[in-house]
Structures are given as C-alpha cells and as structure tokens.
Wavefront OBJ file of the C-alpha trace (Angstrom):
o trace
v -40.998 22.232 15.824
v -39.645 22.118 19.750
v -41.820 19.814 22.356
v -41.677 19.033 25.613
v -41.311 15.672 27.256
v -42.145 14.358 30.776
v -39.430 12.400 32.747
v -39.387 11.717 36.836
v -37.607 13.875 39.419
v -34.926 10.665 39.299
v -34.178 10.495 35.685
v -33.702 14.521 35.748
v -31.405 13.927 38.805
v -29.058 11.664 36.764
v -29.443 13.957 33.568
v -28.228 16.872 35.521
v -25.031 15.048 37.084
v -24.041 14.192 33.214
v -23.718 17.652 31.910
v -20.356 18.450 31.512
v -20.840 22.150 32.091
v -24.132 24.087 33.190
v -25.082 25.428 29.570
v -25.265 21.847 28.331
v -28.715 21.335 27.227
v -30.379 18.029 28.052
v -31.017 17.342 24.093
v -27.168 16.975 23.819
v -27.132 15.092 26.536
v -29.747 12.755 25.192
v -27.988 12.502 21.700
v -24.762 11.487 23.528
v -26.321 8.910 24.694
v -28.537 7.487 21.716
v -25.349 7.983 19.920
v -23.636 4.721 21.334
v -26.411 3.014 20.298
v -26.202 4.206 16.521
v -24.732 2.124 13.950
v -21.241 4.029 12.344
v -21.473 5.178 8.973
v -19.804 3.470 6.281
v -17.542 6.361 6.085
v -16.344 5.973 9.726
v -15.963 2.225 9.224
v -13.710 3.449 6.595
v -11.716 5.816 8.731
v -11.311 3.287 11.318
v -9.984 0.625 9.174
v -7.406 2.981 7.473
v -6.522 4.093 11.211
v -5.593 0.200 12.240
v -3.454 -0.370 9.254
v -1.507 2.701 9.962
v -1.145 2.164 13.784
v -0.104 -2.015 12.465
v 2.549 -0.394 9.754
v 3.824 2.204 12.751
v 2.622 5.192 11.036
v 1.496 6.912 14.420
v 3.063 9.014 17.104
v 3.096 8.449 20.780
v 1.987 11.231 23.352
v 5.288 10.315 24.851
v 7.083 11.562 21.560
v 4.401 14.555 21.384
v 5.529 15.743 25.108
v 9.132 15.443 24.408
v 8.539 17.433 20.830
v 6.906 20.414 22.659
v 8.223 20.065 26.027
v 5.675 19.337 28.538
v 6.227 17.419 31.419
l 1 2 3 4 5 6 7 8 9 10 11 12 13 14 15 16 17 18 19 20 21 22 23 24 25 26 27 28 29 30 31 32 33 34 35 36 37 38 39 40 41 42 43 44 45 46 47 48 49 50 51 52 53 54 55 56 57 58 59 60 61 62 63 64 65 66 67 68 69 70 71 72 73
C-alpha cells in the first residue's frame, strides 16, 4: 500500500536536486540513500572478495586496453 509522507520544503528541494532524471521518483532517491547504510549480502561480500583476488592475480582488463581494442579515444 502506498502512503504519503510530510517533508519540509528544504528537504524537498534537496531531493529534487538529487534526481538523475526528471522521471526518477523520490522513492528511488530515498532507497539509494538508504542503500549506503544497509549491510551487504553474503553473496555480495563473496563476489567482492573474488574480485579482489582476481585483481591481485592480474586477471583484469584496464580501461586503456579496452579503449585500444575498440579504438576509442
């Protein structure tokens, strides 16, 4: 069920400035803000650790290599 919340005009202005595009909802903005404070899932933690290991082992491609491969300046 959707609901309505009350916020100050000052907060509304700040939320409006955070929009990446005109159709982005305030709910999306609030979720993005909350996401920064939420605990990472165990799966995400494992994937981060795997990525760190691959980087240490040199199993990665640099942006420069990709640009060269696709002839991007």
